[in-house]
C-alpha positions in Angstrom: 13.5 19.5 10.4 15.5 17.6 7.8 14.2 14.6 5.8 16.2 12.0 7.8 15.0 13.3 11.1 11.4 13.5 9.9 11.6 10.0 8.5 13.0 8.6 11.8 10.2 10.4 13.7 7.5 8.9 11.5 9.0 5.4 11.9 9.0 5.7 15.7 5.3 6.4 15.4 4.7 3.4 13.2 6.8 0.9 15.0 4.2 0.1 17.7 2.0 -1.4 15.0 4.7 -4.1 14.5 4.4 -5.0 18.2 1.9 -3.9 20.8 -0.5 -2.5 18.3 -0.2 -5.3 15.8 -3.8 -6.4 16.4 -5.0 -3.0 15.2 -3.0 -3.2 12.0 -4.2 -6.8 11.4 -7.8 -5.6 11.8 -7.2 -2.8 9.3 -5.7 -5.4 6.9 -8.8 -7.6 7.3 -11.1 -4.8 6.6 -9.3 -4.0 3.3 -9.4 -7.7 2.4 -13.2 -7.7 2.8 -14.3 -4.2 1.9 -11.7 -3.3 -0.7 -9.5 -0.2 -1.1 -9.7 2.5 1.5 -8.0 5.6 2.8 -7.4 6.8 6.3 -10.4 9.2 6.0 -12.7 6.3 5.2 -12.1 4.8 8.6 -14.9 5.7 11.1 -13.6 7.7 14.0 -10.3 8.6 12.4 -9.1 11.9 13.6 -8.6 14.5 10.9 -5.0 15.5 10.3 -3.9 18.9 11.7 -0.8 19.1 9.5 1.2 17.2 7.0 3.0 15.0 9.6 0.1 14.8 12.2 -1.6 11.5 11.4 -4.6 9.7 12.8 -4.3 6.2 14.4 -5.9 4.8 11.2 -3.3 6.5 9.0 -0.5 5.2 11.2 -1.8 1.6 10.9 -2.2 1.9 7.2 1.3 3.4 6.7 2.8 0.6 8.8 1.0 -2.0 6.6 2.4 -0.2 3.5 5.9 0.0 4.8 5.7 -3.7 5.8 4.6 -4.6 2.2 1.3 -5.9 3.4 -0.7 -3.4 1.4 0.0 -1.4 -1.7 -1.3 2.0 -2.9 -3.7 2.2 -5.9 -3.7 6.0 -6.4 -4.0 9.3 -4.6 -7.2 11.3 -4.3 -7.4 14.9 -5.2 -6.5 15.8 -1.6 -3.2 13.8 -2.2 -4.5 11.1 0.2 -3.2 7.6 -0.4 -5.7 4.8 -1.1 -4.6 1.3 0.0 -5.4 -2.2 -1.2 -4.0 -5.7 -1.1 -0.9 -6.2 -3.2 -2.5 -9.0 -5.2 -5.2 -6.5 -6.3 -2.7 -3.8 -7.3 0.4 -5.4 -8.7 0.6 -7.6 -11.8 0.8 -11.3 -11.3 4.2 -11.4 -13.0 5.6 -9.1 -10.3 4.0 -11.0 -7.4 5.4 -14.3 -8.7 9.0 -13.0 -8.7 11.2 -14.5 -5.9 11.9 -12.2 -3.0 15.6 -11.4 -2.9 17.6 -11.4 0.3 18.6 -8.1 1.8 22.1 -8.0 0.3 20.9 -8.9 -3.2 18.1 -6.3 -3.0 20.5 -3.5 -1.9 23.0 -4.4 -4.6 20.3 -4.3 -7.3 18.9 -1.0 -6.0 22.4 0.5 -6.0 23.0 -0.7 -9.5 19.7 0.8 -10.6 20.7 4.1 -8.9 24.0 4.1 -10.7 22.4 3.4 -14.1 20.0 6.3 -13.5 22.6 8.8 -12.3 25.5 7.7 -14.5 28.1 9.3 -12.3 27.6 9.5 -8.6 29.1 9.3 -5.1 28.2 6.5 -2.6 25.9 9.0 -0.9 24.2 9.9 -4.1 23.6 6.2 -4.9 22.4 5.5 -1.4 20.0 8.4 -1.3 18.3 7.4 -4.6 16.4 4.6 -2.9 16.9 5.8 0.6 19.2 3.0 1.7 20.7 3.4 5.2 24.4 4.4 5.0 25.5 1.4 7.1 24.1 -1.0 4.5 25.9 0.4 1.5 29.6 -0.4 1.8 29.5 -4.2 1.1 27.1 -4.2 -1.9 28.9 -1.2 -3.4 32.2 -3.1 -3.1 30.6 -6.1 -4.8 29.4 -3.9 -7.7 32.9 -2.6 -8.2 34.4 -6.1 -8.1 32.0 -7.4 -10.7 32.6 -4.4 -13.0 29.2 -2.8 -12.8 30.7 0.3 -11.2 34.0 1.9 -12.1 35.7 4.0 -9.4 36.7 7.4 -10.8 37.7 10.8 -9.6 35.9 14.0 -10.5 37.6 17.3 -10.5 36.3 19.5 -7.7 34.6 16.6 -5.8 36.2 15.5 -2.5 34.3 12.2 -2.4 35.1 9.1 -4.4 32.8 8.8 -7.4 31.5 5.8 -9.4 30.8 5.5 -13.1 28.2 3.0 -14.3 29.7 0.8 -17.0 26.9 1.6 -19.4 27.1 5.4 -18.8 27.7 7.6 -21.9 28.2 11.3 -22.2 24.9 13.0 -22.6 23.7 15.3 -25.4 23.6 19.0 -25.0 20.2 19.9 -23.5 18.3 22.9 -24.8 15.0 24.2 -23.4 13.3 25.5 -20.3 11.5 24.0 -17.3 10.3 24.9 -13.9 11.2 22.1 -11.6 9.2 20.7 -8.6 11.2 20.6 -5.4 10.8 16.8 -5.6 12.1 16.4 -9.1 15.1 14.0 -9.2 17.5 16.7 -10.6 17.2 18.7 -7.4 15.9 16.1 -4.9 19.3 15.2 -3.4 20.5 18.7 -2.6 24.3 17.9 -2.1 24.4 16.4 -5.6 22.6 19.4 -7.1 25.1 21.7 -5.5 28.1 19.7 -6.7 26.8 19.4 -10.3 25.4 22.9 -10.8 26.9 25.1 -8.1 23.2 25.7 -7.1 22.5 25.6 -3.4 18.8 24.7 -3.0 16.7 24.2 0.1 13.0 23.6 0.6 12.0 26.3 3.1 8.4 25.2 3.8 9.5 24.3 7.4 11.5 27.5 7.8 9.9 30.4 9.7 8.8 33.1 7.2 11.2 35.7 8.4 14.2 33.4 8.0 13.4 32.2 4.5 16.0 33.2 1.9 14.1 32.5 -1.3 10.5 31.8 -0.4 7.9 29.2 0.8 7.6 26.8 -2.2 10.4 27.6 -4.6 10.8 26.2 -8.1 14.2 26.1 -9.7 14.4 27.3 -13.3 16.3 25.1 -15.8 17.5 26.8 -18.9 19.6 24.9 -21.5 21.0 22.4 -19.0 21.8 24.9 -16.2 19.9 26.0 -13.1 19.9 29.7 -13.5 17.0 31.1 -11.4 14.3 30.3 -8.8 10.8 31.5 -8.2 8.3 31.4 -5.3 4.9 31.1 -6.9 1.3 31.3 -5.7 -1.9 30.4 -7.5 -4.3 33.2 -6.6 -7.5 31.4 -7.6 -9.7 34.3 -6.4 -7.9 36.7 -8.8 -7.4 34.0 -11.4 -3.7 34.9 -11.5 -0.3 33.2 -11.1 1.6 35.4 -8.7 5.4 35.5 -8.6 6.0 36.3 -4.9 9.8 36.2 -5.0 12.3 35.6 -7.8 16.1 35.2 -7.8 18.5 34.9 -10.8 21.9 33.3 -10.3 24.9 35.6 -10.7 26.3 33.8 -13.7 22.9 33.4 -15.5 22.8 34.4 -19.2 21.4 37.7 -20.1 18.2 36.3 -21.5 17.3 34.4 -18.4 14.4 36.6 -17.2 12.8 36.8 -20.6 12.8 33.0 -20.9 11.6 32.6 -17.3 8.6 34.8 -18.0 7.8 32.7 -21.1 7.8 29.6 -18.9 5.7 31.3 -16.2 3.1 32.3 -18.7 3.0 28.7 -20.0 2.5 27.4 -16.4 -0.2 30.0 -15.8 -2.0 28.9 -19.0 -2.1 25.2 -18.1 -3.2 26.0 -14.6 -6.1 28.0 -16.0 -4.6 31.2 -14.5 -4.1 33.3 -17.6 -2.9 36.6 -15.9 0.6 36.7 -14.5 1.6 39.1 -11.8 4.7 39.9 -9.8 4.8 41.0 -6.2 7.1 44.0 -5.4 9.6 41.6 -3.8 9.9 39.8 -7.0 10.9 42.8 -9.1 14.4 41.7 -9.9 14.4 42.9 -13.5 12.6 45.6 -15.5 10.9 42.8 -17.5 9.5 41.2 -14.3 8.8 44.5 -12.5 6.5 45.4 -15.5 4.2 42.5 -15.1 0.6 43.3 -14.3 -2.4 41.2 -13.4 -3.6 41.6 -17.0 -0.3 40.5 -18.6 
């Protein structure tokens, strides 16, 4: 299931709390006002989740309040569960006192922020940054061009119209390594990642195991400004080891990629408190990686 379909499915589950179930949402809001911050698991009788997208009624009510800006989130617990409270107890007074912009002004401001963050982007890139519906982009984008905030440009190899933010400057050469979360901005919007780096990346958590190309929870490897490899990792707490379940190196990756990747993996294992690093047979893409043992 792609992100758009999943988001639409969740909204359909929340929408009743704006109408026929509004009294339940208001009761939840009243409880937060009196009792203070709470999470879905704090609500008596709330059904435990059976999966990431299977929510209790309490969770649905809280998420609708959150999407309606009637509550804010204070933090997440160790289980990644959101804790909700009234906005006036979470946000600074200076933020609360700001006037609420109308829809057009808000979308224009969000698109401008997207452009400043991305530097060079297509309309779809800009829209995706703050998850703005495609139908709501054309007019504010046109206004940003007319006022000079965005400059229409063409990029060699791109079929779509691109836009350059007026404050964008050519970046410095980047050196260094990093393993990227699937939710890191550099790889979050997959079409942009593919256009910029020639790196096709998909999160295969929802893909049946036998159909996965690269693994369950795959982290791209960034080396000196290029995406050159990807690894599927598992923290084996019982063995105290970080296990490389699968690994893939891009065809045009530099020759020292695997060596630098192993250095980064050992660093990750260290800060996870998993000092050994091991590679499963399926990950043996290189003599260096194939030689890893649980005591390495």
